[in-house]
N, C-alpha and C positions, 0 to 999 in steps of 0.2 A: 447603756451609757447614761449616767446621771449628770446633773448639771455641773458638778465639780469636774468630772472627766471632760465634758464638752468644753468647759472654760479653759482647762489646761491645753487641750488640743488647739483651741482658738489662739491662745497666747503663744504656743509654739509656732503656729503658722505665721504669726506676725513677726516674732523675734528672728525667725529664720531668714527673713528678708533684710535684716539690718545687721551691720557690723558696728559694734560700739567702740571698736579700737581702731587706731590709726597705726601706720607702720612705726611711727615714733613711740607710741604706747608699748608696742611689742618689745621694743629695745630696753624697756625697764624691767622686764620679767626675766628672772634667772631660770633658764630651762635646763640647767645642768650641762650645757654644752660648751661653756667657756672657762672651765677650770684648768689651771696649770698644776703640774705636779713638780714638787721639789724633792729630789733625792739627795740626802746628805750622807756623807761617808766620813767616818772618824776612825783613825788608827794612830793615836798619839800616846806612846808609852810614858811621856812626861806628865800626862794629865789623864788618869784613868776614869775620871768622872766627867770628862769633856763632853761625851755624847749626851749624857743626861742634861747638862747645862745648856748645850746647843738646842736640844729638843724643846726645853722650856722657853728658851729665848725665841725660837722661831714661832712657837705657839703665841707668844705675846706680840711679837712684831707683825705677824701675818694675820692677826685677829681681824675679822670682818672683811677679809680680802678673798679673792678667787684663786688663791694658791694653797694647795694642800701639801704639807711637809711631812716627810718621814725620814728617819735617820737609821743608818745601818753600819755594821762593821764590814768593811770591804773584804775581809778574809772569811766572813761567815756566809751562811746561805742567803742568797739574795733573790728577790722577786725577778722575774724575767726582764721586765722593763728597766729596773735599776741596774741589773747586770749588763744589759745591752748598752746602757748609757756609758758605763765605764769602758766597755769594749769599743764603742763607736768613736768616742772622744780620745781614746788611748790614754786614759788618766793613770798616772803612776804615783803621784804625790798626794798625800793626805795631811790634814783634813781638807775636804772640798765639797762642793755641792753642784748639782746639775738641775737646771730648770727646763722642764719639758712643756712645749706648747701642746694644745689639744691636737694639732695635726702631726705631732711627733718630732718636730724640730727641737734641737737641744742647744742649751747655752750653759757653758761651764762657769761656775762662780768660785773663783780661786780663793781659798782661805789660808794659803801658806805664805802670803807676801809679807805678813807682819810677824813680830815676835809674839804677840798675844792673839791667838786664833779666835778667842771668844770676843775680844773687842772688835777685831776685824769683821767677824761674822755679824755683829750688831749693825755695823755700818752698811755692809753689803746686802744683808737681808732687808734692811729698811729701804735701800735703793731699788729693791725689786718691786715695791708697791708705792713708792713715793718719789716725786721729782717735781721741779717747778711747774712743768707743763701739766702734770696730773693734778697738782694742787689747784691750778687754774681751772682745769676741767671740772673738778668737783664743785668749785664755786659757781660754775655755769650750768651744770648738768641738768638741774631740775627746771629752772625758770627760763632758760635759753633754748631756742629751737635746736641748735646743734653747734658744734665747734668745728671749724675748718682749720686743719693743721697744715701749715706750709713749712716744709723742710727746705731751707735754702740750699742751693748747690754751690755757692761760692762765686758764681758769675753774676755780676751786678745787673747786666742787661737782661739775662734770662730770668733772674729772680724778680726783677722789676716787672717784666712782662707777665709772670705768673701772678704777682700781686694784683696787677691791673685786671687780669682775667677773673680773679676771685671777686673783686669789687663789682665787676660787670655782672657776674652771675648773681650776686647779692641784689643788684638793682632789678634784675628780671624777677627775682623772687618777691621783691617788694610789690611789684605790679600785680601779683596774684595773691598777696597775703590775705586779703579779705575773703578769698574764695576757698580757703582751706576748710575741710569738713568740720574741724573743731578748733578751739583756741589752742595755739601751739606756743604760747609764751613770747619771749622777746626774740627779735631777729637774730640770725646766726652771728657768731663772732669769729674773727680771724686771729689765730695765734701762731706766731712764727717760731721756728726752731732754727736759730742762727748758728748754734754750736751743737751739731748732731751728736758729737761724742759725749756730751753731757746728758743725753737722753737715750743712752744705748739700749737699755732694757725696753723702754717704750717703743722705740723704732724697730727693734728686733721682733717684738710681739706683733707689729703691723707688717712685717716682712719688708721693711724699708732699710736699705743699706746706709750705715752711718758714714762710710767713706764715699762722698759724692764726687762725681766727675764733672761738675759744673751744672748738671741738670737738677732743677728743683723737683720736689715731689709734693703731692697734695692728697690728704686723706680726710674724710668726713667722719667725725665721731658724734654719737648721740646716745641718749638713754643712759644705760648703766655701763658706759665705756665700750659700746659696741661700734664697730665700723660698718658703715653702709656703703655698698658699692665697692669697686676696686680702688686701689691706689693709682693715682694718675701721675705719670712722670714725663718730664720733657715735653715732646710734641703732643702727647695725649692730654695735656692740660689745656682744654678749650672751654670757652664759655658755655657752649652747648652741652658738653659732657658734664661739667660741674653743675650747671643748672638742672640737668636731668636728675642727678643724684639728690640735690637739695630738694627739688620738687617731690621726688619719690618719698622722702622722709615724712612728709605731712599728709600723704594720701591715706584714704580709707584702706583697711585690710581687704576690702572687696576688690581692689584694683588687681590688674593682671601682672603685677610685678613678680619677677622670679622670687620664689620663697627663700632661695638661698641668700638673697640680699637682706632679708629680715633676720638671718642667722649668721651675719658676718662675724669675724673674730672679735674677741673682747681683749682689752688691754688689762694687764695686771693692775688691780685697783682696790683700794680700801673703799667700802661702802657701808658706813656705820649706821647706827640707830638714827642719828639726826638727819642724814640724807634720806633714809627710808621714810621717816615721818614727813619730810618735806615733799617727797614724791607722792605719798598717799594724799596729802592735802591738795597738791597741785593737779594731779591726774584725775582725782575723783573716784579712784578704785585702788585697792591694795595689791600691788604686784606680787606680794608674798602669799596671797591667798591661794590655797590649793585649787579652788574652783576656777580662779582666773588662769592659773597655769594650765589647767586641763583644757579650758576653753581655747586658749591661744595655741596650745599644742595641736589641737584639732584643726584650727585655722591654718597652721603651717603645713599640716599634712595634706591640705587641699590646694589646688591651683598649680600653676607651672613651677617647676623646680629643675635646676641644673643637675647634672650627674655629680654625685659626691666626689669632691677632690678635683673637679675640673676647673680650669681657669680660662675663660673665654678670651681674655686679653692676650694671654700667652699663646693662645691658639690662633692668633692673627686677627681677631675681631676688634674693631674699635668700640668704644663705649656707645657711640652714636648708633652703631649697628645693633648692639645689644638692646638699647632702649627701643629702637625701631622694631625689633623682633617681637617684643611683648606688647608694644602699642598696637601692632597689627592684629594681635589676637583678640583685642577688644574691637567689636564691630563699630567703627567710627563712621557715622552717617551724618549727612547734612539734614537740615530741617525738613526738606521735601522727601526724605527717605532714600535719596540716591547716595551711593558711596562717596566719601570725601575724596577729592583729588590728592594724589600723592604730592608731597612737598619736595622741592629740590634739596639736594644734599647741602649741608652747611657745616663745613669744617673750619671756616675762617672765623676768627673771633669777632670781627666787625660786621659780618654778614648776619642778617636776621635769621634766627634759628627756626626751622620748621616746627610746627606744633607736634607733628607726628614723631619727632625724635625725642620728645620728653615723655615721661610717664603719663598715662591718660589722666585727664583732670577728673576730679571727683564728680560723680553724677549729681544733677540737681536734686534737691531734697523733695520737691513736690511730686515728681514722678514716682519716687520710692514710696512716699506717703500714700499716693493713690493706689499703687500696687498693693501695699499692705492692707489698705481698707478693702480693696477688692477681694484679696485673699481671705480677709476676716469675714466678709459677707458670705463668700462661698462656703467657708468652713462652718459658719453658723447655720446656713441652709442645710448642709449635709448633716450636721449634728442634730438640728431640729427635726429633720425628716426621720432620722434614725430613732429619736425618742418617741415621736408620734407613732411610728410603726410598732415599736415595742408596746406602747400603751394599747393600741388597737388589738394586737395579738393577745394581750392580757385580758 
């Protein structure tokens, strides 16, 4: 082992103890898991060139977005997924298009409502990647910690209570703002959707119903349009639950957070060159770099992760129980080494939330530094002993 090899071994021992990314950092990396598929179907004898025109139009409109479009003749040979979308939605009229979420859910985009299918397609394809809320999100995405989306339910009392809960969770986050592992930008911002029907595609992508029954819904978006945590609806909107999600977004990737939270669904969104450049400047690394993608993919492969396709909320768990579950995986101890006492349940908004229901706080820096130095010293001893042994044998 020469000096160069020993140095690389030593550097690897140190870097293995640190994670330079936070959960929020991970949300800016496109891991190829958030792409939507658009299947277009054209069968219009009045315009034999319509398919080519629509294909060129979709390429231009969907540029720099996470939607991949393909156009087909519905009477021709179709890929299995495209054929299944026609069958599942029982589509009989053309031209039309179907947007498929990564989880397989389908949304029909009707192109037969107007006299000019090409003009109508321009409007509806644009609506797939652009809306007032998404324009607001793009303006906040890089410099702001996250965006909390409040979809009002039409009941003034319940909507007001949800709004108060969000502000209370923001207040608790401000109390720990300086304890975040790294700079996370401006505080989160609340954006309300008061007319859910105007954000149909956005809400569909988040699995939020546009037809509300009086219950509001809350979702947290960050990074490159990724959702963290589950959608909170009605009674599930508590200060403890929302604070837990907000706190998790800023934690180190070393935390015991369920890795599926770091790979939440993404919204259909344009993410152009200007946003990419702002992200590189703000984050201090390039989310498009293949090495960064490889490193983060490896991080996501480690640690706790829910079964693919499972939804703990729909299985009867509250978000407080979900947060408690992974908090208990981290050995939380008091200063004298004894296990910390379990905190009481806290479902009420006005009651103090127990620390154990929130994601584990980031570990202090100095213990990690001391650990790294210790590992470095041990590695140098091992490397030195090996080199001396080789020289003696020589």
